[in-house]
C-alpha positions in Angstrom: 8.0 -7.9 8.7 4.3 -8.4 8.0 2.0 -5.4 8.4 -0.1 -6.8 11.3 3.1 -7.4 13.2 4.3 -3.8 12.6 1.0 -2.5 13.9 1.2 -4.7 17.0 4.8 -3.8 17.7 3.9 -0.1 17.5 0.7 -0.1 19.5 -0.5 -2.4 22.2 2.8 -4.3 22.8 4.8 -1.3 23.8 1.9 0.1 25.8 1.7 -3.1 27.8 5.5 -3.1 28.3 5.5 0.4 29.8 2.6 -0.6 32.0 -0.2 1.3 30.2 -2.5 -1.3 28.7 -5.2 1.4 28.2 -3.0 2.8 25.4 -2.5 1.3 22.0 -6.0 0.0 21.7 -9.4 1.2 20.4 -11.3 -0.5 23.3 -14.6 1.1 24.4 -13.9 3.6 27.2 -10.3 4.4 26.2 -9.2 7.8 24.7 -9.3 7.9 20.9 -5.6 7.9 20.0 -5.4 7.0 16.3 -2.6 7.1 13.7 -3.9 6.9 10.1 -1.1 5.4 8.1 -0.5 5.1 4.4 1.4 2.2 3.0 3.5 3.5 0.1 5.3 1.5 -2.6 8.5 3.5 -2.9 12.3 2.9 -2.9 13.4 4.0 0.6 16.1 3.6 3.2 15.8 2.7 6.9 18.5 3.2 9.5 18.9 1.6 12.9 20.5 2.7 16.2 23.9 1.3 15.0 23.8 3.7 12.1 23.4 0.8 9.5 21.1 1.1 6.6 18.6 -1.2 5.0 16.9 -0.5 1.6 13.2 -1.2 1.3 10.4 -0.9 -1.2 7.5 -0.1 1.1 7.1 2.7 3.7 4.4 3.6 6.2 3.8 7.3 6.4 1.6 9.1 8.9 -1.5 10.6 7.1 -3.3 11.8 10.2 -2.9 11.6 14.0 -5.7 11.9 16.6 -4.9 12.3 20.3 -7.7 12.1 22.9 -10.2 12.7 20.1 -8.6 15.8 18.6 -6.6 16.0 15.4 -3.0 16.9 16.3 -1.2 16.1 13.0 -2.7 16.7 9.6 0.2 17.4 7.1 -2.1 17.2 4.0 -4.9 19.3 5.5 -7.5 16.5 4.9 -9.6 17.7 7.9 -9.5 21.4 6.9 -11.9 23.2 4.5 -10.7 24.2 1.0 -9.4 27.8 1.2 -12.3 29.0 -1.1 -14.8 27.6 1.5 -13.0 28.7 4.6 -15.0 30.5 7.3 -15.0 34.4 7.5 -12.4 34.3 10.3 -9.9 32.7 7.8 -6.8 34.9 7.5 -7.3 36.7 10.8 -4.1 36.1 12.8 -4.8 35.3 16.4 -2.3 36.3 19.1 -0.1 38.4 16.8 
């Protein structure tokens, strides 16, 4: 499936189907819900609901997720400071 179709099928099309056209778009006035994806060239497998498998050579991986303007998923720490430059409060456990 071409990449633009993958994006459409995972953003504004399902939002419209569930009756929430304000989701799945970056229109002015809507909340900033953003998934930053990385297209990787890698041998991989995909499964479907019938438990069948298809082999592929490209994979979209989530690099960063923003929900309502706040970073909610950052597995590589790209929005965080290097530990050598972390603020003085670094290392202080809150709520422990």
